[in-house]
C-alpha positions in Angstrom: 33.8 14.9 24.5 36.5 14.4 22.0 39.1 15.5 24.0 37.9 12.9 26.9 38.7 10.3 23.8 41.8 11.3 23.1 43.0 11.6 26.4 42.0 7.4 26.6 45.2 5.8 25.8 45.1 2.5 24.1 48.7 2.7 23.0 49.3 1.0 26.5 48.1 -2.2 25.1 50.0 -4.1 22.6 48.2 -5.4 19.3 47.7 -8.6 20.7 45.6 -7.7 23.6 43.8 -5.3 21.6 42.6 -8.2 19.4 41.4 -10.0 22.5 38.8 -7.2 23.3 35.4 -7.0 21.9 35.9 -3.6 19.8 33.2 -1.2 18.8 33.6 1.4 16.3 32.1 5.1 16.2 29.4 5.6 13.7 29.9 8.2 10.9 26.5 9.4 9.3 26.7 9.6 5.5 23.9 11.6 4.2 21.7 9.6 1.7 21.6 11.2 -1.7 19.3 11.8 -4.3 21.4 10.1 -7.5 20.0 9.9 -10.5 21.0 7.4 -13.4 19.5 5.9 -16.5 19.0 2.7 -16.2 19.6 0.2 -19.5 16.0 -1.4 -18.6 14.4 2.1 -19.4 13.9 4.5 -16.6 15.5 7.1 -14.4 16.8 5.3 -10.9 16.8 7.2 -8.5 18.6 6.8 -5.0 21.0 4.6 -3.5 19.8 1.0 -4.8 16.5 3.0 -6.9 15.1 3.6 -3.3 15.2 7.4 -2.5 11.3 8.0 -2.4 11.1 4.8 0.3 14.1 6.8 2.2 11.8 9.8 2.4 8.9 8.0 3.6 11.2 6.2 6.2 12.2 9.5 7.7 8.5 10.7 7.6 7.4 7.7 9.7 10.2 8.1 12.5 10.4 11.7 12.9 7.4 12.8 15.3 7.5 16.6 13.9 7.8 16.3 10.5 5.3 13.2 10.2 2.9 16.1 11.9 3.7 18.9 9.4 3.7 16.5 6.5 0.0 15.3 7.5 -1.2 18.8 8.4 0.3 20.7 5.0 -0.7 18.0 2.6 -4.6 18.3 4.1 -4.6 22.5 3.9 -3.5 21.6 0.3 -6.6 19.2 -0.5 -8.8 21.2 1.5 -12.6 20.8 1.4 -11.9 19.0 -2.8 -12.7 20.1 -6.3 -16.0 18.4 -6.4 -14.8 17.0 -9.9 -14.1 13.0 -10.7 -10.2 14.3 -9.1 -11.7 14.5 -5.5 -11.2 11.0 -5.3 -7.6 10.9 -6.0 -6.8 14.4 -4.3 -5.5 13.5 -1.2 -3.3 11.2 -2.3 -2.1 13.6 -4.7 -0.9 16.5 -2.7 0.3 14.2 -0.1 2.8 13.1 -2.4 3.3 16.8 -3.6 4.3 17.4 -0.1 6.5 14.5 0.8 8.1 13.7 -2.3 8.0 17.0 -4.2 6.0 15.4 -7.1 3.3 13.3 -7.9 1.8 10.8 -10.7 -1.7 10.7 -11.6 -3.5 7.9 -13.4 -5.7 8.6 -16.4 -8.6 6.5 -17.4 -10.0 6.9 -20.8 -13.7 6.4 -21.3 -14.3 3.5 -24.1 -14.6 5.9 -26.9 -11.9 7.7 -26.0 -13.5 11.0 -26.2 -13.5 12.0 -22.1 -11.7 11.3 -18.9 -13.5 8.5 -17.0 -11.6 8.2 -13.8 -8.5 10.1 -12.1 -6.2 7.7 -9.6 -3.4 8.4 -7.3 -0.5 6.4 -7.9 1.9 6.2 -5.0 5.1 7.9 -6.2 7.1 5.3 -4.4 5.9 2.6 -6.7 6.9 5.0 -9.9 9.7 5.7 -11.5 10.2 8.0 -15.0 10.5 6.2 -18.3 13.2 7.7 -20.5 14.1 7.3 -24.2 17.5 7.6 -25.2 16.8 8.0 -28.8 14.4 10.8 -28.5 16.1 12.0 -25.2 12.7 12.5 -23.3 10.3 11.6 -20.4 7.7 8.9 -22.6 5.8 8.1 -19.3 6.9 6.0 -15.8 7.2 2.8 -15.0 5.2 1.3 -12.2 6.5 -1.6 -9.6 4.7 -2.8 -6.5 8.2 -3.6 -5.1 11.6 -1.7 -6.4 14.1 -4.0 -4.1 13.4 -6.9 -6.3 11.9 -6.5 -9.9 12.7 -9.5 -11.1 9.8 -10.8 -8.9 6.1 -11.2 -10.8 5.0 -8.6 -8.5 8.0 -6.5 -8.4 8.6 -6.3 -12.8 8.0 -2.9 -13.7 4.8 -2.2 -16.0 5.3 0.8 -18.5 2.4 3.3 -18.6 2.5 6.5 -20.9 2.5 10.2 -20.6 -1.2 11.8 -20.9 -1.6 12.3 -24.8 -5.5 13.0 -25.7 -4.6 11.6 -29.5 -3.3 8.7 -28.4 -6.7 7.5 -26.1 -7.8 4.7 -27.7 -4.6 3.0 -28.2 -3.9 3.9 -24.6 -6.8 4.0 -22.4 -4.4 3.9 -19.5 -2.1 7.3 -19.3 -0.2 8.8 -16.8 0.1 12.6 -15.3 4.0 13.7 -13.8 4.0 16.8 -12.0 6.4 17.9 -9.3 7.4 21.5 -7.7 10.5 23.2 -8.6 13.5 20.9 -9.2 16.8 22.7 -8.8 19.7 20.7 -9.1 17.8 17.8 -10.6 17.6 16.6 -14.2 14.2 14.2 -13.7 13.0 14.1 -10.5 12.3 17.1 -7.9 13.0 17.5 -4.7 10.4 18.4 -1.7 10.3 21.6 -0.3 11.9 20.8 3.1 15.1 19.1 1.5 17.3 21.9 3.2 16.1 20.2 6.5 16.8 16.4 5.9 20.0 16.2 8.1 17.8 17.4 10.9 15.2 15.0 10.7 17.6 12.4 10.3 18.6 13.7 13.5 14.9 13.5 15.0 15.0 10.1 14.1 18.2 9.2 15.4 17.6 10.7 18.8 14.4 8.9 19.2 16.3 5.4 18.5 18.9 6.7 21.0 16.4 6.9 24.2 14.9 3.9 22.9 18.1 2.3 23.3 19.0 3.7 26.3 16.4 2.5 27.9 16.8 -0.8 26.4 20.4 -1.2 27.1 21.4 1.3 29.9 23.8 4.5 28.9 27.1 2.0 28.9 27.9 -1.4 29.4 27.1 -1.9 33.3 30.0 -4.3 34.1 33.1 -6.2 32.8 33.8 -10.0 32.8 37.2 -10.5 32.7 38.5 -14.1 31.5 41.8 -15.1 33.3 42.6 -18.8 32.0 44.3 -17.6 28.7 43.0 -17.0 25.3 40.6 -19.1 23.0 40.5 -19.4 19.6 38.0 -16.6 18.0 35.5 -18.6 17.2 35.2 -19.9 20.8 35.2 -16.4 22.0 32.4 -15.5 20.4 30.4 -18.4 21.3 31.3 -17.5 25.2 30.3 -14.4 24.8 26.6 -15.5 23.5 26.5 -18.2 25.9 27.1 -15.2 29.1 24.7 -12.8 26.8 22.0 -14.9 27.1 22.5 -15.7 30.3 22.8 -12.2 31.9 20.8 -9.7 29.4 18.5 -11.6 26.9 18.3 -10.6 23.3 16.2 -7.4 24.6 19.8 -6.5 26.5 22.3 -7.7 23.9 25.6 -5.4 24.8 25.2 -4.5 28.1 28.3 -6.1 29.1 31.9 -6.0 28.2 33.8 -9.3 28.2 37.7 -9.5 27.6 40.1 -12.6 27.5 43.7 -12.3 29.4 46.2 -15.2 30.2 46.6 -13.2 33.7 45.2 -10.3 35.9 48.3 -7.9 34.8 47.6 -7.7 31.4 44.0 -7.2 32.0 42.8 -3.8 30.2 41.8 -0.8 32.1 38.6 1.0 30.9 37.9 4.4 31.6 35.4 6.7 31.6 34.6 8.8 28.8 32.8 12.1 30.9 30.1 13.8 29.2 29.0 17.2 30.9 25.8 18.7 30.8 24.1 15.8 28.9 20.7 17.0 29.4 21.5 20.4 28.3 22.8 19.1 25.0 20.0 16.8 24.4 17.5 19.9 25.1 19.3 21.6 23.1 19.5 19.3 20.2 15.7 18.6 20.5 14.8 22.5 20.5 17.3 22.8 17.8 15.9 19.9 15.4 12.6 21.3 15.8 13.3 24.7 15.0 15.3 23.5 11.5 12.7 21.2 10.7 9.8 23.8 10.8 12.1 26.5 9.1 12.7 23.7 6.2 8.7 23.3 5.7 8.4 26.9 5.9 6.2 27.3 8.9 5.2 31.0 10.1 4.0 29.9 13.4 4.3 26.8 15.3 0.8 27.4 16.9 -1.0 26.6 13.5 0.3 23.0 14.2 -0.4 22.9 17.8 3.1 23.5 18.9 4.6 25.9 21.6 7.6 27.6 22.2 9.9 26.1 19.5 10.9 28.4 16.7 9.6 31.8 17.7 6.7 32.5 15.1 3.7 34.4 16.4 1.9 35.1 19.5 -0.9 32.8 20.7 -3.7 35.3 20.5 -6.1 34.1 17.5 -5.9 37.3 15.4 -1.8 36.8 15.0 -2.6 33.2 14.3 -4.8 34.5 11.8 -1.8 36.5 10.0 0.4 33.7 10.1 -1.9 31.5 8.2 -2.6 33.9 5.8 0.7 34.2 5.0 1.5 30.5 4.9 -1.4 30.1 2.6 -0.2 32.3 0.7 3.5 31.6 0.9 3.2 27.8 0.7 -0.6 26.6 0.0 -1.5 28.5 -2.7 1.5 27.9 -4.9 0.9 24.2 -4.3 -2.6 24.2 -5.1 -1.9 26.1 -8.5 0.6 23.2 -9.2 -2.5 21.0 -9.6 -5.5 23.6 -10.9 -2.7 23.9 -13.6 -2.5 20.3 -14.6 -6.0 19.3 -14.2 -7.9 22.4 -15.4 -7.0 22.0 -19.5 -8.4 18.2 -18.6 -11.9 18.9 -16.3 -12.1 22.5 -17.0 -12.2 25.4 -14.6 -11.1 23.7 -11.1 -10.9 25.0 -7.8 -9.8 24.1 -4.7 -11.8 25.1 -1.7 -9.3 26.1 1.5 -10.3 24.5 4.7 -9.5 26.9 7.8 -8.7 25.3 11.0 -10.4 28.8 12.6 -13.7 27.0 11.2 
């Protein structure tokens, strides 16, 4: 592919000729970074434009394998519940713990401040850690319904202090922030599949690619050469829009190339970019992407999640699947459950999350 592009000699045309062709640029992938930055407003920004949790949600919605694994593993972590007031919030907390690598629980005290009356799940994408520069410590969270527009009434952040029984009467609404391991981070944790984010992004982009192929075709179907002179840029754009509307409609925009030339001898020559074995390349990318995503989620056997012939794993008989499930429970599910139990046992007393086996 690269050698074919290099053989496409653009230098045979003058700069004036090249300026009269509707050009395109090859995309360059830039990974979305989980940047942490102290904000003057008193909270820690997370990611570009403070929207990294929303980026993880977008990948979750658009990568089929990643979506299925997050749902299934979060369900396994929450199990059958704890038979306490935690149960109302448990599914949301385990979902955030898996998807975001952290969660925020809202603690509501009784009127007399002597007991915890209610525990709620606060979606982590709506929360940012509050930071006191003078004390150099996290003091709570700021909650916003829309972090992309914090100046609006709905998006204005609201401060909620950290859990502290000694101030239960003064602050009857408090929060608990819990996270998984956070190597390389000062404040926010990373999800356990963080190492496979590039492949999750690839899964998302491959889906978009194939949809666009159906809508627009693999490459422009034809070329329109205007040989009656070169109009001004604004007029060229107007002509392109009119022909685009006539020939393809909005859903198929970009299915043709248009050039403006003074005579036929100055029209550009378009050469194909040959791609050999494209079907095999796509098959390899699809299989490799699925494999790497499952490795990122630490899947011991794809068969546990209804996925066959991808990434190896154990065989298809029930005994071997039980072994795979036992390993997955000990290495992934139970450590997550322990994070939750360690947080809420001091508040609720002895609790246990009852596991939910898929073989029942």
